[in-house]
C-alpha positions as CSV (number, residue, x, y, z in Angstrom):
1,M,-2.8,-13.0,12.0
2,I,0.0,-11.7,9.8
3,L,3.4,-13.4,9.8
4,S,5.8,-10.8,8.7
5,V,7.9,-7.9,9.9
6,P,5.6,-4.8,9.9
7,E,6.2,-2.6,6.9
8,C,7.5,0.9,7.6
9,K,10.0,3.5,6.6
10,E,10.9,4.9,10.0
11,A,10.2,3.4,13.4
12,L,10.1,4.9,16.8
13,V,10.2,2.7,19.9
14,L,8.8,3.9,23.2
15,A,10.5,2.3,26.1
16,P,9.4,3.3,29.6
17,H,12.8,2.3,31.0
18,P,16.1,1.2,29.5
19,D,15.6,-2.5,28.9
20,D,11.9,-2.7,27.8
21,E,12.7,-2.3,24.1
22,A,15.2,-5.2,24.2
23,L,12.7,-7.4,26.1
24,G,9.6,-6.5,24.1
25,C,10.8,-6.0,20.5
26,G,14.5,-6.3,20.3
27,G,14.4,-9.0,17.6
28,T,12.0,-7.0,15.4
29,I,14.2,-3.9,15.7
30,A,17.1,-6.0,14.5
31,L,15.1,-7.3,11.6
32,L,14.0,-3.8,10.6
33,K,17.6,-2.8,10.5
34,E,18.4,-5.6,8.1
35,K,15.6,-4.3,5.9
36,G,17.2,-0.9,5.8
37,V,14.6,0.7,8.2
38,S,15.9,3.4,10.6
39,S,14.7,3.0,14.2
40,T,15.1,5.3,17.2
41,V,14.4,4.4,20.8
42,A,12.8,7.0,23.1
43,F,13.3,6.2,26.7
44,L,10.6,7.9,28.7
45,T,12.5,7.6,32.0
46,D,16.1,6.9,33.0
47,G,15.0,4.1,35.4
48,E,16.6,6.0,38.3
49,S,14.4,4.5,40.9
50,L,15.5,0.9,40.2
51,N,16.3,0.2,43.8
52,G,13.7,2.5,45.5
53,A,14.9,6.0,46.0
54,P,16.0,7.9,42.8
55,S,19.7,7.7,42.1
56,L,21.7,9.8,39.7
57,E,24.3,7.1,39.5
58,I,21.8,4.5,38.6
59,A,20.2,6.8,36.0
60,E,23.6,7.4,34.3
61,V,24.4,3.6,34.3
62,R,21.0,2.8,32.8
63,R,21.3,5.5,30.2
64,E,24.6,4.1,29.1
65,E,23.2,0.6,28.9
66,G,20.4,2.1,26.8
67,R,22.8,3.8,24.4
68,K,24.8,0.6,24.1
69,C,21.7,-1.5,23.4
70,S,20.6,0.9,20.7
71,G,23.9,0.5,19.0
72,M,23.7,-3.3,19.3
73,L,20.3,-3.4,17.6
74,G,21.3,-1.0,14.9
75,C,19.3,2.0,16.0
76,R,20.1,5.7,15.8
77,E,21.2,7.5,18.9
78,P,18.4,7.1,21.5
79,V,16.3,10.0,22.9
80,F,15.9,10.4,26.7
81,I,12.6,12.1,27.5
82,G,13.3,12.6,31.2
83,L,10.0,11.7,32.9
84,P,10.3,10.5,36.6
85,D,10.7,6.8,37.0
86,G,7.6,5.2,38.5
87,E,5.5,8.4,37.9
88,V,4.9,8.4,34.2
89,G,1.2,8.3,34.8
90,S,1.3,11.6,36.6
91,H,3.1,13.2,33.6
92,I,0.9,12.1,30.7
93,D,0.5,15.6,29.2
94,E,4.2,16.3,29.6
95,G,5.1,13.0,27.9
96,V,2.8,13.8,25.0
97,I,4.3,17.2,24.5
98,R,7.9,16.0,24.6
99,L,7.3,13.0,22.4
100,S,5.3,15.1,19.9
101,A,8.5,17.0,19.3
102,V,10.3,13.7,18.7
103,I,7.6,12.6,16.2
104,E,7.8,15.9,14.4
105,L,11.6,15.5,14.0
106,K,11.8,11.7,13.2
107,K,8.4,11.4,11.3
108,P,7.9,7.7,12.1
109,D,5.2,5.8,10.3
110,L,5.3,3.0,12.9
111,V,5.5,3.5,16.7
112,F,6.1,0.6,19.2
113,S,4.8,0.8,22.7
114,P,4.1,-1.5,25.7
115,S,0.5,-2.6,25.6
116,P,-2.3,-1.2,27.7
117,L,-2.6,-4.6,29.2
118,D,0.8,-4.7,30.7
119,Y,1.6,-5.1,34.4
120,H,3.9,-2.2,35.2
121,Q,2.3,1.2,35.9
122,D,4.9,3.1,33.8
123,H,4.2,0.7,30.9
124,L,0.4,1.3,31.1
125,A,1.1,5.1,31.2
126,T,3.3,4.8,28.2
127,A,0.5,3.1,26.3
128,K,-1.8,5.9,27.2
129,I,0.7,8.4,25.9
130,A,1.2,6.4,22.7
131,M,-2.6,6.3,22.0
132,R,-2.9,10.1,22.6
133,L,-0.1,10.7,20.2
134,M,-1.7,8.5,17.6
135,K,-5.0,10.2,17.9
136,E,-3.6,13.7,17.8
137,S,-1.0,12.9,15.0
138,G,-2.8,10.5,12.7
139,T,0.4,9.8,10.9
140,F,1.6,6.4,12.2
141,R,0.5,2.9,13.1
142,L,0.9,1.8,16.7
143,A,2.4,-1.6,17.5
144,F,1.8,-2.8,21.1
145,Y,4.5,-5.2,22.3
146,E,4.7,-7.7,25.1
147,V,6.9,-7.3,28.2
148,Y,5.2,-8.6,31.4
149,S,1.7,-9.4,29.9
150,T,0.6,-11.0,26.7
151,V,-1.5,-9.3,24.0
152,R,-4.2,-10.5,21.7
153,F,-1.9,-10.2,18.7
154,T,-2.5,-9.3,15.1
155,H,1.1,-9.9,14.0
156,L,3.8,-12.5,14.8
157,V,7.3,-11.8,13.7
158,D,9.8,-14.7,13.3
159,I,12.9,-13.5,15.1
160,S,14.7,-16.9,15.0
161,E,17.5,-15.6,12.8
162,V,18.3,-12.7,15.1
163,V,17.5,-14.4,18.4
164,E,21.2,-14.2,19.5
165,N,21.1,-10.4,18.8
166,K,18.1,-10.1,21.1
167,K,19.8,-12.3,23.7
168,E,23.0,-10.2,23.7
169,A,20.9,-7.0,23.9
170,I,19.1,-8.2,27.0
171,L,22.4,-9.4,28.6
172,N,23.8,-5.9,28.1
173,Y,21.3,-4.7,30.7
174,R,23.1,-6.1,33.7
175,T,22.4,-3.2,36.1
176,S,18.9,-2.6,34.8
177,L,17.9,-6.2,35.2
178,Y,19.2,-6.5,38.8
179,G,22.4,-8.3,38.0
180,R,20.4,-11.2,36.6
181,P,19.9,-10.5,32.9
182,G,20.1,-14.3,32.2
183,Q,16.9,-14.8,34.0
184,Y,15.2,-12.2,31.8
185,V,16.7,-13.8,28.7
186,R,15.1,-17.1,29.6
187,A,11.7,-15.5,30.4
188,S,11.6,-13.3,27.3
189,L,12.8,-16.0,24.8
190,G,10.5,-18.5,26.6
191,L,7.6,-16.3,25.7
192,N,8.9,-15.9,22.1
193,A,9.2,-19.7,21.8
194,H,5.7,-20.2,23.2
195,R,4.3,-18.0,20.4
196,S,5.6,-20.7,17.9
197,I,2.5,-22.8,18.9
198,F,0.4,-20.6,16.7
199,V,2.4,-21.4,13.6
200,Q,3.0,-25.1,14.4
201,D,6.7,-24.8,13.9
202,E,9.9,-24.3,15.9
203,G,11.4,-20.9,16.4
204,Y,11.0,-17.6,18.2
205,Y,8.3,-15.1,17.6
206,E,7.6,-11.6,18.9
207,A,3.9,-10.8,19.1
208,F,2.3,-7.4,18.4
209,H,-1.2,-5.9,18.4
210,I,-1.0,-3.3,15.6
211,V,-3.5,-0.5,15.5
212,E,-4.1,1.1,12.1
213,I,-4.4,4.8,11.5
214,N,-7.9,6.3,11.9
215,N,-9.5,3.2,13.3
216,G,-11.5,5.1,15.9
217,L,-9.3,4.1,18.8
218,A,-10.6,5.7,22.0
219,V,-8.2,7.1,24.6
């Protein structure tokens, strides 16, 4: 177990929907900014099917919340990949192609993704895309973050000093989080507080399973 912010020069955060990046690794993104590391969030979908049927109005609101959150966390202008909400798993190849172009442009040496153990189908599909990209590119490490399910982590990042930044970023997602962002703050920070058990100290920690380059990962 490593207790430090992952070393990198350029980070790319894969978020299936606007809000996943804040919930899963918002604190670590803020800490990377403090270290002078540039980060870009790539939203795979606009989250347009939040309430069932796709809605252009919902999509625009969620994109705006995503843009605002990127600014709050100190990221560059986000990228919107445009895959259909709830159907990322049916567009794996398309996602790989579109994100390959982003990786070629941004040249990240660390990519964040929801884990392949997560609950949401779009999160699982995003993990598959991330693993394909890592295998085909071979130029970055892959950091799986926690949203709805925990990971068998390799790294814990102490986000205590930026926990208010993460809280405010999550609260920004009022529409995305069904008008109850406070509930998600309590759940997300509750998980981060629970991780402090492993260091026998108080505080808030984000957990990651980091896969190194060329480790023989099967996709």
